[in-house]
TISE-389653 format. One record per residue (C-alpha): residue number from 0; residue in one letter; z, x, y. Coordinates in Angstrom, 3 decimals, padded with zeros to 6 digits. Each point is the difference from the previous one (the first is absolute). Layout:
% TISE-389653
{resi=NUM, resn=A, z=Z, x=X, y=Y}
...
This chain:
% TISE-389653
{resi=0, resn=M, z=-029.382, x=-052.464, y=032.286}
{resi=1, resn=K, z=-003.244, x=001.093, y=-001.091}
{resi=2, resn=H, z=-001.606, x=-004.000, y=-001.861}
{resi=3, resn=R, z=001.503, x=-001.060, y=003.648}
{resi=4, resn=L, z=-002.180, x=001.922, y=002.119}
{resi=5, resn=M, z=-002.921, x=-000.720, y=-002.368}
{resi=6, resn=L, z=000.675, x=-003.997, y=000.576}
{resi=7, resn=L, z=000.255, x=000.409, y=003.946}
{resi=8, resn=L, z=-003.675, x=001.643, y=-000.601}
{resi=9, resn=L, z=-001.558, x=-002.681, y=-002.294}
{resi=10, resn=L, z=001.510, x=-002.245, y=002.715}
{resi=11, resn=G, z=-001.987, x=001.690, y=002.748}
{resi=12, resn=S, z=-002.950, x=000.773, y=-001.231}
{resi=13, resn=L, z=-000.521, x=-003.267, y=-002.142}
{resi=14, resn=S, z=-003.744, x=-001.469, y=000.710}
{resi=15, resn=N, z=-002.357, x=-002.979, y=-002.010}
{resi=16, resn=S, z=-000.985, x=001.669, y=-002.850}
{resi=17, resn=A, z=-001.047, x=-001.365, y=-003.241}
{resi=18, resn=L, z=003.168, x=-001.092, y=-002.018}
{resi=19, resn=A, z=000.366, x=001.492, y=-003.546}
{resi=20, resn=I, z=001.723, x=-001.241, y=-002.752}
{resi=21, resn=V, z=002.199, x=002.868, y=-001.159}
{resi=22, resn=I, z=000.892, x=000.574, y=-003.887}
{resi=23, resn=G, z=002.163, x=002.358, y=-000.951}
{resi=24, resn=G, z=003.126, x=000.328, y=-000.788}
{resi=25, resn=T, z=003.074, x=-001.141, y=002.448}
{resi=26, resn=N, z=004.201, x=001.256, y=000.178}
{resi=27, resn=L, z=-000.081, x=-003.167, y=002.744}
{resi=28, resn=G, z=003.955, x=-001.351, y=-001.351}
{resi=29, resn=V, z=002.046, x=-003.349, y=000.715}
{resi=30, resn=F, z=002.342, x=002.258, y=001.650}
{resi=31, resn=G, z=-001.935, x=002.112, y=002.117}
{resi=32, resn=Y, z=-001.905, x=002.785, y=-000.256}
{resi=33, resn=P, z=000.918, x=002.014, y=-003.448}
{resi=34, resn=D, z=001.339, x=003.476, y=-000.452}
{resi=35, resn=H, z=-002.253, x=002.406, y=-002.547}
{resi=36, resn=S, z=002.053, x=-000.397, y=-003.302}
{resi=37, resn=C, z=-002.201, x=004.139, y=-001.150}
{resi=38, resn=R, z=002.754, x=002.398, y=-000.679}
{resi=39, resn=K, z=-000.483, x=003.316, y=000.824}
{resi=40, resn=P, z=000.239, x=003.123, y=-002.705}
{resi=41, resn=H, z=002.005, x=002.669, y=000.628}
{resi=42, resn=K, z=-000.457, x=003.504, y=-000.678}
{resi=43, resn=P, z=001.432, x=001.594, y=-003.144}
{resi=44, resn=I, z=001.748, x=003.326, y=000.606}
{resi=45, resn=K, z=-001.189, x=002.830, y=-001.539}
{resi=46, resn=P, z=003.280, x=001.662, y=-001.260}
{resi=47, resn=Y, z=000.426, x=003.558, y=001.213}
{resi=48, resn=S, z=-000.891, x=001.725, y=-002.989}
{resi=49, resn=L, z=-001.884, x=-001.786, y=-003.540}
{resi=50, resn=N, z=001.352, x=001.863, y=-002.690}
{resi=51, resn=S, z=-001.144, x=-001.679, y=-002.861}
{resi=52, resn=R, z=-003.233, x=-001.822, y=-001.228}
{resi=53, resn=W, z=002.177, x=-003.434, y=-000.316}
{resi=54, resn=E, z=001.129, x=000.745, y=004.396}
{resi=55, resn=V, z=-003.874, x=000.663, y=000.161}
{resi=56, resn=D, z=-001.202, x=-003.010, y=-001.521}
{resi=57, resn=S, z=002.701, x=-002.071, y=001.649}
{resi=58, resn=Y, z=-001.031, x=000.969, y=002.996}
{resi=59, resn=N, z=-004.055, x=-000.549, y=-000.967}
{resi=60, resn=R, z=001.203, x=-003.692, y=-000.622}
{resi=61, resn=Q, z=002.165, x=-000.850, y=003.148}
{resi=62, resn=V, z=-003.184, x=001.327, y=001.851}
{resi=63, resn=D, z=-002.389, x=-001.688, y=-002.149}
{resi=64, resn=S, z=002.154, x=-003.080, y=000.496}
{resi=65, resn=Y, z=000.477, x=000.618, y=003.651}
{resi=66, resn=N, z=-004.266, x=000.203, y=000.354}
{resi=67, resn=F, z=-000.268, x=-002.919, y=-001.534}
{resi=68, resn=E, z=002.902, x=-002.221, y=002.186}
{resi=69, resn=L, z=-001.674, x=001.203, y=002.635}
{resi=70, resn=Q, z=-003.388, x=-001.111, y=-000.955}
{resi=71, resn=R, z=001.773, x=-003.257, y=-000.798}
{resi=72, resn=Y, z=001.459, x=-000.070, y=003.776}
{resi=73, resn=I, z=-002.998, x=001.059, y=001.760}
{resi=74, resn=A, z=-001.836, x=-003.444, y=-001.344}
{resi=75, resn=C, z=002.693, x=-002.585, y=000.441}
{resi=76, resn=M, z=000.293, x=001.284, y=003.675}
{resi=77, resn=K, z=-004.348, x=-000.393, y=000.332}
{resi=78, resn=E, z=000.362, x=-003.347, y=-001.566}
{resi=79, resn=Y, z=002.880, x=-000.647, y=002.606}
{resi=80, resn=L, z=-002.152, x=001.593, y=002.834}
{resi=81, resn=E, z=-002.840, x=-002.059, y=-000.631}
{resi=82, resn=N, z=001.321, x=-003.343, y=-000.578}
{resi=83, resn=A, z=002.111, x=000.783, y=003.372}
{resi=84, resn=S, z=-003.736, x=000.417, y=001.933}
{resi=85, resn=N, z=-001.050, x=-003.602, y=-002.190}
{resi=86, resn=D, z=002.522, x=-001.796, y=001.335}
{resi=87, resn=M, z=-000.473, x=001.949, y=004.128}
{resi=88, resn=K, z=-003.746, x=-001.983, y=-000.647}
{resi=89, resn=R, z=001.474, x=-003.050, y=-001.399}
{resi=90, resn=I, z=002.648, x=000.525, y=002.981}
{resi=91, resn=E, z=-003.816, x=000.429, y=002.484}
{resi=92, resn=E, z=-001.671, x=-002.732, y=-001.770}
{resi=93, resn=K, z=002.562, x=-002.532, y=000.635}
{resi=94, resn=M, z=000.063, x=001.313, y=004.354}
{resi=95, resn=E, z=-004.191, x=-000.447, y=-000.463}
{resi=96, resn=E, z=000.691, x=-003.610, y=-001.319}
{resi=97, resn=A, z=002.778, x=-000.545, y=002.512}
{resi=98, resn=I, z=-002.429, x=001.100, y=003.151}
{resi=99, resn=A, z=-003.239, x=-001.176, y=-000.419}
{resi=100, resn=E, z=001.844, x=-003.826, y=-000.740}
{resi=101, resn=A, z=001.751, x=000.901, y=003.329}
{resi=102, resn=K, z=-003.977, x=000.322, y=001.381}
{resi=103, resn=R, z=-001.364, x=-003.280, y=-000.996}
{resi=104, resn=P, z=000.104, x=-002.598, y=001.857}
{resi=105, resn=S, z=001.869, x=-003.059, y=-000.992}
{resi=106, resn=F, z=-001.730, x=-003.193, y=000.977}
């Protein structure tokens, strides 16, 4: 819904600005715009009591693993969003090109 609203706002605010080439990754696919494939990690469940050193170490390893997976998830989402932004810029470029072509006189 947000993307549709942004596209509508974009359509209404196009100007005769200089065209630019977008360099960067893309999410565009053959079958439409894909969902992200980032896997959100689950927080480890802290036991009610940590009675032994083994239980403490085990829980600490789970927390470390969660923190590592969380950083991977954040990086994955950032890349997806950056690529989506690049794709919106590419679409805007094509729209501006079409507007410029339509405004050119035909002979």
